[in-house]
C-alpha positions in Angstrom: -1.6 21.3 -2.2 0.5 18.8 -0.3 3.5 17.0 -1.9 3.8 13.3 -1.2 6.8 11.2 -2.5 6.6 7.4 -2.8 9.4 5.1 -3.8 9.2 1.5 -4.9 8.9 -1.1 -7.7 6.2 -1.0 -10.2 5.2 -4.2 -12.1 3.2 -5.3 -15.1 0.2 -7.3 -13.9 -1.2 -10.1 -16.1 -4.6 -11.5 -15.2 -6.7 -14.2 -16.9 -10.0 -12.7 -18.1 -12.9 -12.9 -15.7 -12.4 -15.6 -13.0 -10.6 -18.1 -15.3 -7.8 -20.1 -13.8 -4.3 -19.9 -15.2 -4.8 -23.3 -16.9 -7.8 -21.9 -18.7 -6.3 -18.6 -19.9 -5.8 -18.0 -23.6 -5.2 -14.3 -23.0 -4.4 -12.0 -20.1 -5.5 -8.5 -19.2 -2.5 -6.2 -18.7 -2.2 -3.3 -16.3 0.4 -1.9 -13.9 0.7 -1.8 -10.2 2.9 -1.9 -7.1 2.4 -0.9 -3.5 4.0 2.6 -3.6 2.8 3.4 -7.1 -0.8 2.5 -6.1 -0.6 4.9 -3.2 0.7 7.6 -5.5 -2.2 7.1 -8.0 -4.8 7.2 -5.2 -3.4 10.4 -3.8 -3.3 12.0 -7.3 -7.0 11.2 -7.7 -7.5 13.0 -4.3 -6.0 16.1 -5.9 -2.6 15.8 -4.3 0.9 16.5 -5.8 2.3 13.0 -5.9 5.8 12.0 -7.0 6.7 8.4 -7.7 10.4 7.5 -7.5 11.6 4.3 -9.1 13.7 2.8 -11.9 12.2 1.4 -15.0 13.7 -0.3 -18.1 14.7 2.0 -20.9 12.3 0.4 -23.4 8.8 0.6 -24.6 7.4 -1.3 -21.6 9.1 1.1 -19.2 7.7 4.0 -21.3 4.2 2.5 -21.1 4.4 2.2 -17.3 5.4 5.9 -17.1 2.5 6.8 -19.4 0.1 4.9 -17.1 1.3 6.9 -14.1 1.1 10.2 -16.0 -2.4 9.4 -17.2 -3.4 9.0 -13.6 -1.9 12.4 -12.5 1.3 11.2 -10.9 4.6 13.1 -11.4 6.8 10.5 -13.1 9.7 12.9 -13.9 12.0 11.5 -11.2 11.8 7.9 -12.5 15.2 6.7 -13.7 15.4 4.5 -16.8 18.2 2.1 -17.6 19.2 -1.5 -17.9 17.0 -4.3 -16.5 13.4 -5.3 -16.8 10.0 -4.4 -15.4 8.9 -7.1 -12.9 5.8 -9.1 -13.7 3.2 -10.7 -11.5 0.4 -13.0 -12.6 -2.9 -12.9 -10.7 -5.6 -15.6 -10.7 -8.7 -14.0 -9.2 -10.4 -16.2 -6.7 -14.2 -16.6 -6.1 -16.3 -17.9 -3.3 -14.2 -20.6 -1.5 -11.4 -20.6 -4.0 -8.7 -18.1 -3.0 -6.8 -15.8 -5.4 -3.3 -16.8 -6.4 -0.2 -14.7 -7.2 2.9 -15.7 -9.1 5.9 -13.3 -9.2 8.4 -13.0 -12.0 10.3 -10.0 -10.8 13.9 -11.2 -10.2 16.6 -8.8 -11.5 14.2 -6.0 -12.1 15.5 -2.5 -13.0 14.3 -1.2 -9.6 16.3 -3.8 -7.7 19.5 -2.2 -9.2 18.6 1.5 -8.3 21.5 3.2 -6.6 21.2 6.5 -4.6 23.7 8.1 -7.0 21.2 7.8 -9.8 18.7 9.9 -7.9 18.4 13.7 -7.4 17.4 13.1 -3.8 17.5 16.8 -2.9 15.3 17.7 -5.8 12.9 14.8 -5.2 12.3 15.8 -1.6 12.3 19.5 -2.1 9.0 20.8 -0.6 7.8 17.3 0.3 5.4 16.9 3.2 5.4 13.1 3.3 7.4 10.1 2.2 5.9 6.6 1.9 7.4 3.2 1.2 6.5 -0.4 1.9 8.3 -3.4 3.4 8.5 -4.8 -0.1 11.1 -2.3 -1.2 13.9 -3.3 1.2 13.1 -7.0 0.5 14.0 -6.8 -3.2 17.7 -6.4 -3.0 20.6 -5.1 -0.8 21.0 -2.3 -3.3 17.3 -1.3 -3.0 17.7 -1.3 0.8 20.9 0.8 0.7 19.2 3.4 -1.6 16.1 3.5 0.7 18.3 4.2 3.7 19.9 7.2 2.0 16.4 8.6 1.2 15.1 7.9 4.7 18.1 9.6 6.2 17.4 12.7 4.1 13.8 12.6 5.1 14.8 12.6 8.7 17.2 15.5 8.2 14.5 17.5 6.5 11.7 16.6 9.1 9.5 14.9 6.5 6.9 12.6 7.9 7.5 9.0 6.9 4.9 6.2 6.6 5.5 2.6 5.9 3.1 -0.2 5.0 4.7 -3.3 6.5 3.6 -5.6 3.6 5.5 -8.8 4.5 6.0 -11.1 1.5 7.3 -14.5 2.3 8.2 -15.1 -1.4 10.8 -12.3 -1.1 12.5 -12.9 2.2 12.3 -14.9 5.5 10.7 -13.7 8.7 14.0 -13.5 10.4 15.4 -11.2 7.6 12.3 -9.1 7.6 12.5 -8.7 11.4 16.1 -7.6 11.4 15.7 -5.1 8.5 12.3 -3.7 9.5 13.4 -3.3 13.1 16.3 -1.2 11.9 14.1 0.9 9.6 11.5 1.7 12.4 13.7 4.5 13.7 12.9 6.5 10.5 9.1 5.9 10.6 6.4 8.1 12.0 3.3 6.2 10.9 3.2 2.4 10.6 0.4 0.8 8.5 -0.1 -3.0 8.8 -2.5 -5.9 9.3 -2.3 -8.4 12.1 -0.7 -11.1 9.9 2.2 -8.9 8.9 2.9 -7.7 12.5 2.8 -11.4 13.6 5.2 -12.5 10.8 7.7 -9.6 11.1 7.7 -8.8 14.8 6.2 -11.9 16.4 3.4 -9.9 18.0 0.0 -11.6 17.9 -3.5 -10.2 18.6 -5.2 -12.4 21.2 -8.4 -14.3 20.3 -8.3 -13.5 16.6 -9.0 -15.8 13.7 -8.9 -14.0 10.4 -9.8 -17.2 8.5 -13.1 -17.3 10.4 -13.6 -13.5 10.4 -13.2 -13.3 14.2 -11.4 -10.1 15.3 -10.7 -9.1 18.8 -10.7 -5.3 18.7 -9.3 -4.7 22.1 -6.3 -6.9 21.2 -5.5 -4.7 18.2 -5.5 -1.7 20.4 -3.0 -3.4 22.7 -0.9 -4.4 19.8 -0.9 -0.9 18.4 0.2 0.6 21.8 2.9 -2.0 22.1 4.3 -1.0 18.6 4.2 2.7 19.4 6.1 2.2 22.7 8.6 -0.3 21.2 9.5 1.8 18.2 8.6 5.3 19.3 6.0 5.7 16.6 3.5 8.5 16.3 0.6 6.4 15.0 -0.2 2.8 14.0 -3.0 2.0 11.6 -4.5 -1.5 11.1 -6.7 -2.8 8.3 -9.2 -5.2 9.7 -10.4 -7.8 7.2 -12.8 -10.6 8.0 -12.6 -13.1 5.1 -16.1 -14.7 4.8 -15.0 -16.0 1.4 -12.9 -14.9 -1.5 -16.0 -13.0 -2.8 -17.3 -11.5 0.5 -15.2 -9.7 3.1 -15.8 -7.6 6.1 -13.7 -4.5 6.1 -12.8 -1.9 8.7 -9.7 -0.3 10.3 -8.3 1.1 13.4 -6.0 4.1 14.1 -4.0 4.2 17.4 -1.8 7.0 18.7 -0.1 7.5 22.1 -3.4 8.7 23.7 -6.4 7.4 21.8 -7.8 4.6 19.6 -10.3 5.1 16.8 -12.3 2.3 15.1 -14.0 2.9 11.7 -17.4 1.6 10.6 -17.5 -1.9 9.1 -18.3 -2.5 5.5 -19.4 -5.8 3.9 -17.8 -5.9 0.5 -18.7 -8.1 -2.5 -15.1 -8.2 -3.8 -14.4 -7.2 -7.4 -10.6 -6.9 -6.9 -9.0 -6.9 -3.5 -5.4 -6.2 -4.7 -4.4 -2.7 -3.7 -6.9 -2.6 -0.9 -4.2 -1.9 1.7 -2.5 0.6 -0.6 -5.7 2.6 -1.0 -6.2 2.5 2.8 -2.7 4.0 3.2 -3.4 6.7 0.7 -6.7 7.6 2.4 -4.9 7.8 5.7 -2.1 9.9 4.4 -4.5 12.3 2.7 -6.7 12.8 5.7 -3.9 13.3 8.2 -2.3 15.8 5.9 -5.6 17.6 5.7 -5.6 17.9 9.5 -8.5 15.5 10.1 -8.9 14.2 13.6 -8.2 10.5 14.3 -11.8 9.4 13.8 -12.3 11.3 10.6 -8.9 10.0 9.3 -9.6 6.3 9.8 -13.2 6.6 8.5 -11.9 8.2 5.3 -9.2 5.6 4.9 -11.5 2.7 5.3 -14.2 4.1 3.0 -11.6 4.9 0.3 -10.2 1.3 0.5 -13.7 -0.2 0.5 -14.4 1.5 -2.8 -11.1 0.4 -4.3 -12.1 -3.3 -3.8 -15.0 -2.7 -6.1 -12.7 -1.6 -9.0 -10.7 -3.8 -11.3 -6.9 -3.4 -11.3 -4.4 -2.4 -8.6 -5.2 1.3 -8.3 -8.0 3.3 -6.7 -9.8 5.6 -9.2 -12.1 7.4 -6.9 -12.3 11.0 -5.8 -12.6 12.6 -2.4 -16.2 13.5 -3.2 -17.0 9.8 -3.9 -15.3 8.7 -0.6 -17.2 11.3 1.4 -20.5 10.2 -0.3 -19.9 6.6 0.9 -19.1 7.8 4.4 -22.3 9.8 4.6 -24.6 7.5 2.7 -23.7 4.3 4.4 -23.1 2.5 1.1 -26.5 1.7 -0.4 -25.0 1.6 -3.9 -28.1 3.3 -5.3 -27.7 4.7 -8.9 -26.7 8.3 -8.9 -28.6 10.2 -11.6 
């Protein structure tokens, strides 16, 4: 069994029931999520040994978040608890031509104060095969960035494979700040996961003849963009999610994996969206799983896209499917017939 470590902030998610707008809400459904935590949960459901590293408040909400992770098979024993709060985000789910909206309430979270001295980094990384983080983590605070750098340096010393989902959030930092920081972090990264919008925002690299609003994607341009990133930052692999937004309710979904020699394109799925939050995280988890299992490039990207397709049919941030269910989708083509 492989050991994967992820590190980042986990938040409480509050969503009006159904497709109500914030102004209509009289109550909110509560769950938990966050980029790196979502990856850990997905991998745990794939039968992997996953460790989530973070800092939660030392109160009942922090305890509930830990219980959520443990319920989903994630090793939460390395989570530090102390002063601060659990960040919150509010999600208004879109439908048809009305887009989803997110409001963050995460300032001064416990995780943003996490210092390297609070972590048993040697113990956390002992026996680890893979470390994963997102571009959200270094955007949260200078302290979070400093801690991440210590962990990444230890990963490099130990020869642990590192993946990063670029995940640019303009509500957290500017494009210039993201470019400076993420360019510096690229020297620690083996596998970069992104979409075209994040690459454009952070590195100023644009795929030609692509309009994601109209669902028009130029596949050859993504290949060129991936090769450019590999050469520029000496990466082993680059993986792109390819989303064509027909509406908030219907998306086209695929992905591409590029390495120094080849390029692999996954089949396309048309998804009637239930909850698209966490789609990229489930893609990353599927990719990590399949690469650790020694799957070739085509098999790896096919698995990642199928896994993340299924996630977007599930309420909440996290993917609750098994390897068997992902493989069934890959082989069945996604008819959705009742299984008896």
